[in-house]
C-alpha angles and dihedrals in degrees: 000000000000121000091247092052091047094050092045089052091050092051088055089055100257110141114183120227091227124021137171120199114186145147147108094280098078094173089066092042091054091047091051090051090053091049091049094050092048091056100035102054139020107258090224090059097043093108089060100039109035124082119182123200134174120222096221093058108026135094119227091229091058091051092049092047090054092047092052093051113106116245118253119236088340140080094238144039124200122214109193120196113190123195087022092166086072095060109124123239094255090051091052090048091052092049097047097084089052091052089054092050112020125186112260092221095055136071109206105201120189122186135183147127103265141354138203102238091190091074116099093235093059093040089057092041090057091051096049104029145029122280120187126183122204108201126194113269118250115226092254090060096052097084091055091049091050093049091048092048091049092053090048089055090051100254122090117217127218112253091239091051090051090051091051093048090049090051091049100046105025122204098328096124094186091057092042091053090049092050092048090054090052092047092051089056093043093050089059113173095358114119093231143008112262136203089255090054090055093046093049096046093045099040094098096043129102089234091059092048090051089049090051091047090055090047094050091047090051088052090046088234100158099184098051093039091058091046090053091046091051091049091053093051091046088054090053098251116164124237098239091058091051093047089049092052092048092047092055091050097047092045087063091047090052092053090050091047091054091052092046089054087054088056092244113166116250095245091053090050089055092052094043094052096030093238114164112245089235090069101025099092095054094043091052090047090053092048089054088060091069138053120219088249090056091047091053089053090049092053090049087055092047089056093046093049093046093052093043094049091051097044101040093256093145145340109294096227092049091049095050094041090054090047093052093047092047092052094046098044103022086226103139 
């Protein structure tokens, strides 16, 4: 079952007897848990009808005993097992008969990051229950997530503003959700969140400064690139984060450069790489500043700086300053 199908089913009031929510995107897993609990049991009776276990420290028999306990003053009990991928073999063995014949008055909810679907327990679980995976969002999916979240919070966001926010924050969904909540408040009585709203709200943040650093490097603007770099270090930002932000930006420039070399029209590049037209002109202009050979050299330097900053191979500021100067001037 997909996450969308699962959440639609929940909204219609269907609560599965056994359910496993897992995946690398723990923000979405935690939100799905909250949604499940809201619909499965009355919040005022949660103390009586919610049992929480942790896979790394629980026995299967204790989990089964809780699941077989009748709910109090309610039609349903929830037994939540977190870190379920850490359940030991004997615990899984003890729980297997319950999975094959679950109690109708209990929702057994397991959560975790990953599972070995070759194990008998999970093979049977998949046959008799609901399993939903929440994968990490790729960058090209972030704008859609942001627009959906904004609507959920009662304030639509312009597509270009969503693209900018995605570029600023990256695929940290927890932080994106937090920023969207702030933007909804900031936008006030406006009908939608605009690019200027995002720029204003983000202008004092480290993420915005890192975004500007990448932009100035793409423009080969040495003076402003060094000012942005200095601001990041003054704010206590760490080198690996900066290298990561620059890598994302220049990966996009490389893709654009390859399409330019194939004589693809600008509008077609935007459609091919799903770049919002609001930003397309500048991104193409930045990509024109570099040859593919230069971009390969830049990525070699990204790798060298990343390794050196994590292993003590040089002072972080010196590494990043040399990287910025090399990108802007090509003078390696």
